[in-house]
C-alpha positions as CSV (number, residue, x, y, z in Angstrom):
1,M,20.7,-3.0,26.6
2,G,19.0,-1.7,29.5
3,N,15.5,-0.1,29.9
4,R,15.8,2.8,27.1
5,L,12.4,4.2,27.6
6,S,11.9,4.9,31.1
7,K,10.3,8.4,30.6
8,I,7.9,9.1,27.4
9,A,7.2,12.8,28.2
10,T,10.6,14.4,28.4
11,R,9.4,17.6,27.2
12,T,12.9,17.9,25.5
13,G,10.9,18.3,22.0
14,D,9.2,21.1,22.9
15,G,11.2,23.4,20.9
16,G,10.8,21.9,18.0
17,T,13.9,19.4,17.8
18,T,14.2,15.8,18.8
19,G,17.1,13.6,19.6
20,L,18.7,11.2,17.4
21,G,20.2,7.9,18.5
22,D,23.7,9.3,18.8
23,G,22.6,12.0,21.3
24,S,22.8,14.9,18.8
25,R,19.8,16.9,17.8
26,T,17.8,18.0,14.8
27,D,14.6,20.0,13.8
28,K,11.7,17.7,13.8
29,D,11.1,18.5,10.0
30,S,14.6,17.6,8.9
31,V,14.7,15.2,6.1
32,R,15.9,12.4,8.3
33,I,13.2,12.9,10.6
34,Q,10.9,12.7,7.8
35,A,12.3,9.5,6.5
36,I,11.9,8.0,10.2
37,G,8.3,8.9,10.3
38,E,7.3,7.3,6.9
39,V,9.1,4.2,7.7
40,D,7.2,4.1,11.5
41,E,3.8,4.9,9.4
42,L,4.6,2.0,7.4
43,N,5.1,-0.2,10.2
44,S,1.9,0.8,11.8
45,H,0.0,0.2,8.5
46,L,1.9,-3.3,8.3
47,G,0.7,-3.8,11.9
48,L,-3.0,-3.3,10.8
49,L,-2.7,-5.7,7.8
50,L,-1.7,-8.3,10.5
51,C,-5.0,-7.9,11.8
52,E,-6.6,-9.3,8.7
53,D,-6.6,-13.2,7.8
54,M,-3.7,-14.5,5.9
55,P,-1.7,-17.8,5.4
56,A,0.3,-18.4,8.6
57,E,3.5,-18.4,6.8
58,L,3.2,-14.9,5.3
59,R,2.3,-13.5,8.7
60,E,5.5,-14.7,10.1
61,E,7.1,-12.9,6.9
62,L,5.2,-9.8,7.6
63,V,6.2,-10.0,11.3
64,T,9.8,-10.2,10.4
65,I,9.4,-7.0,7.9
66,Q,8.3,-5.3,10.9
67,H,11.2,-6.1,12.8
68,D,13.4,-5.1,9.8
69,L,11.5,-1.9,9.4
70,F,12.5,-1.2,13.4
71,D,15.9,-2.0,12.7
72,L,15.6,0.3,9.4
73,G,14.3,3.3,11.6
74,G,17.1,2.8,14.1
75,E,19.7,3.1,11.2
76,L,18.1,6.3,10.2
77,C,18.0,7.4,13.6
78,I,22.0,6.9,14.0
79,P,23.6,8.7,10.9
80,G,26.7,6.6,9.8
81,Y,24.8,3.4,11.6
82,Q,24.0,0.2,9.4
83,M,21.5,-2.2,10.4
84,I,20.0,-3.2,7.1
85,T,22.2,-5.3,4.8
86,E,22.3,-7.1,1.5
87,D,20.7,-10.0,3.2
88,H,17.6,-8.1,4.0
89,V,17.3,-6.8,0.3
90,L,18.0,-10.7,-0.9
91,R,15.3,-12.1,1.6
92,L,12.6,-9.9,0.2
93,D,13.8,-10.7,-3.2
94,E,13.4,-14.5,-2.3
95,H,9.9,-13.7,-1.0
96,L,8.8,-11.7,-4.3
97,A,10.1,-15.1,-6.4
98,K,8.2,-17.5,-4.3
99,Y,4.7,-15.6,-4.4
100,N,5.2,-14.3,-8.1
101,A,5.4,-18.0,-9.2
102,T,2.0,-18.5,-7.3
103,L,0.4,-15.9,-9.6
104,P,-1.0,-15.5,-13.0
105,A,0.6,-12.9,-15.1
106,L,-0.7,-9.6,-15.4
107,T,-2.2,-8.6,-18.6
108,E,-3.8,-5.3,-17.4
109,F,-3.0,-2.9,-14.7
110,I,-4.9,-3.6,-11.4
111,L,-7.0,-1.5,-8.8
112,P,-5.8,-1.4,-5.4
113,A,-9.0,-3.0,-4.4
114,G,-10.5,-6.6,-3.5
115,S,-10.3,-8.1,0.0
116,R,-9.9,-6.1,3.0
117,A,-6.1,-7.6,3.4
118,A,-5.2,-6.9,0.0
119,S,-6.5,-3.4,0.1
120,Q,-4.6,-2.8,3.0
121,A,-1.6,-4.3,1.6
122,H,-2.1,-2.1,-1.3
123,V,-2.1,0.8,1.4
124,C,1.4,-0.3,2.8
125,R,2.7,-0.4,-0.8
126,T,1.7,3.3,-1.1
127,V,2.9,4.3,2.4
128,C,6.1,2.3,1.5
129,R,6.7,4.1,-1.7
130,R,6.6,7.7,0.2
131,A,8.8,6.1,2.5
132,E,11.3,5.1,-0.6
133,R,11.1,8.7,-1.6
134,A,12.0,10.1,1.9
135,I,14.7,7.9,2.0
136,V,15.9,8.9,-1.3
137,T,16.0,12.7,-0.3
138,L,17.6,11.9,2.8
139,G,20.4,10.4,0.8
140,K,20.6,13.7,-1.5
141,A,21.2,15.7,2.0
142,E,23.3,13.3,3.8
143,T,25.4,10.0,3.4
144,I,23.4,7.7,4.0
145,H,24.1,3.4,3.0
146,E,22.4,2.1,-0.3
147,H,20.5,-0.8,1.6
148,P,17.9,1.0,3.3
149,R,16.6,2.6,-0.3
150,Q,16.9,-1.2,-1.8
151,Y,14.8,-2.5,0.8
152,V,12.0,0.0,0.4
153,N,11.9,-0.3,-3.3
154,R,11.9,-4.4,-2.8
155,L,9.3,-3.9,0.0
156,S,6.7,-1.9,-2.0
157,D,7.3,-4.6,-4.8
158,L,6.6,-7.7,-2.5
159,L,3.5,-5.6,-1.2
160,F,2.1,-5.2,-4.3
161,V,2.3,-9.0,-5.3
162,L,1.1,-10.0,-1.6
163,A,-2.0,-7.7,-2.3
164,R,-2.7,-10.1,-5.3
165,V,-1.9,-13.4,-2.9
166,L,-4.0,-12.0,-0.2
167,N,-7.2,-11.6,-3.1
168,R,-6.7,-15.2,-3.8
169,H,-6.6,-16.1,-0.2
170,A,-9.9,-14.5,0.1
171,G,-11.3,-16.6,-2.6
172,G,-11.3,-13.3,-5.0
173,S,-8.8,-12.3,-7.5
174,D,-7.2,-9.1,-9.0
175,V,-9.3,-6.1,-9.6
176,L,-8.2,-5.2,-13.3
177,W,-8.6,-1.5,-14.5
178,Q,-10.9,-1.4,-17.5
179,H,-9.4,1.3,-19.7
180,E,-12.2,0.8,-22.2
181,R,-14.7,1.6,-19.7
182,R,-17.0,4.5,-20.4
183,R,-16.6,7.2,-17.9
184,K,-20.1,9.3,-17.5
185,A,-19.1,13.1,-18.0
């Protein structure tokens, strides 16, 4: 592939446009760049989550997901290109099944809380949902493959489940929403 990052400050974006992977230019506030940015932010939050204590197998899976998200950004950066496939989505489905099998059934909504790692997983989940909305918006404006949207949809579900797993790993449990709790007015 060669060294593609030989110069970081190119000044080519000073006018409010940025280059895509196919060499074309687009506005920095286009729906495509918005989607790429949301995926990039999600990947950064996952990097922060990886600073926390967690089972080694889960860590390896999250690192793989980070690489997938980089590929997803690459796909979004090159109109018409495809990097995320059904296999990527199926892998997330397998992780969901594996981790869900270790958890008790939910009988109440849970709060995005508990351990620091679990709370960061919830932040990742909400950023992932925002990335999903941006990809849906892009799909309404331009033709994109269906797998990126499916991937982030599945990933947000997985991050919810992983927050529960990480709370247990830290010795805690889910923080339940108390719908009958008295609220001070």
